[in-house]
N, C-alpha and C positions, 0 to 999 in steps of 0.2 A: 674611582679609587686609583685607576691607572694614571689619570691626569695628575692627581695629587702626588703619586709616587715619583712621577717623572719631574715634576716642578718643585718639589720640596725635598731638601737634602737630608732632613732628620726624619727617619722612619718612625721614631717614637711619637712624633707630633701629628702624624697623618690622621689618626682616629679623632683627635681633638679638632683638627681642621674640618674633617667630614661633619662632625657635630655642629660646628660653627656655620658651615654651609647650610645644613638642614634648618638651623634656627633662623638664619637670615632669609632663606627662601620662604619659610613658613610665615615670617613676619611680613615680607613683601607681598606674598600671595593673599594674605588676609586683607590687604588694602586693594590690590588690583592683580588679576591673573595675568601672567606674561603671555605675549603673543606666541613666542617659541620657547617652550620650556627648556629644551636642551641647551640652546645658546645662553639663555638666562642663567641656567645652572653653572655653566662653565665661566660666565662672566663673574658671577658671585664668588666662585672658587678662586679665580684669578685675583679678584680684589682682596679677598681674605689673605691670600698668600702675600700680596704686596703689603698689606697692613702689618702682617706678622714680621715680614722682613724689615720694615721701617722700625717697628718696635724693638727688634733685636739690636738695631744699630744705635739706639739711645743709650747713653752712658749715664747712670744715675749719679747725681752730684754727691750723695752720701757715700758712695762706694769708691770715690776717687780721693786718694790721700794727697796727691800733688796736683792741684788745679792747673799749674803751669804746664804739666805734661799733656793736658787735654786741649790746650789752646789750638784752635784752627788758624792757620795763617790767613791773614786778611787778603781778600781779592784785590784790594786797593794797592796800587804800586807805591813803593817807598819813595823817599825824597830824591834819591839818585835817579830812579826811573822817570820821575816827573821832570827833573831838570833835563835829562836827555831828550824826553819827548818834547819839551818846550823848545829846545834847541833845534830838533828836527823840524818842528812846525815853523820856526823862524826861517830855516833854510828852504822849506817848501814854499812858504809865502814869498820869499825873495825870488825863487825860481818862477812862481806863478806870475809875479809882477813883470818878469822879462818876456812873457809870452805875448804874441799879438792879441789885441783886445777881443776880437771875435773868437779866436781859438780858445782863449781863457774863458770867455763867457760860455761857449759850448761845453767845455770840459767841466766847469762848475755846475752847469745845469744837469749834466749827465751824472757826474760822480757825487755831488753834494745833494742836489735836490732829487736825484733819482728819476729824472724824466726820460722818456723814450726818445729815440732819434726823431720820430714823427712829431712829438710834442715840442722838442727843441726847435725843429724847423718852423713850426707854427709860431712859437714865441719869438723867435728871432726874425721871422719873415723871410726865410730862405728855403731852398730846396733841401730835401733829405740828403742828397748826394753831397751838397755843400757842407752840411753838418758832419757827414762822414769824413770829409777832407779836413775840416777844422779839428775834429777829434784826433784824427791820425797825426796831423801836424803838431798838435798840442802834446800828445803823448811822446812823440819822437823828440821834440824839443826838450821836454822835461827829462827824458832819459839822457840826452846829451848833456844837459846842465848838471844832472846828478853825477854823471860819469866824470865830468870836468871837476866838479867839487871834490869827488873822491880822490882824484889824482893829486889835487893841491893839498888836501888834508891827510892823505894816506889812509883814509878809512874805506870800508866797503861801501859800494853805491847803495 
């Protein structure tokens, strides 16, 4: 009961939650007895609290007069953000094209393919210390190119 009081904000619902916990534990125990009853009981209680919280967040469609008021903004960017992102990608691609080939290859293997420095060294047939040097050079050159581009366009790097 103390766990329920601490984790549920509405004191009127605690007895109902306790009964739900009893029912769910009884149903589960009729199939298979838990190894540790205490942790099982707390897990069931936590799951019931989570379920109730989720149910409270649901807004019934019948109860909403203005459906436009309930619209959730889309996670997808708008046309302006897509255009800006495409422009930034073009600038990045142009900067990548200016890098030395081995430095560009090491950077793409690290950042795009997510390979470790050891894997990059094996794939490129070079030492790990050389991979480190290529990555260092690539990042510094990209930063310089971005800084130069920001000075000419007046934008932030």
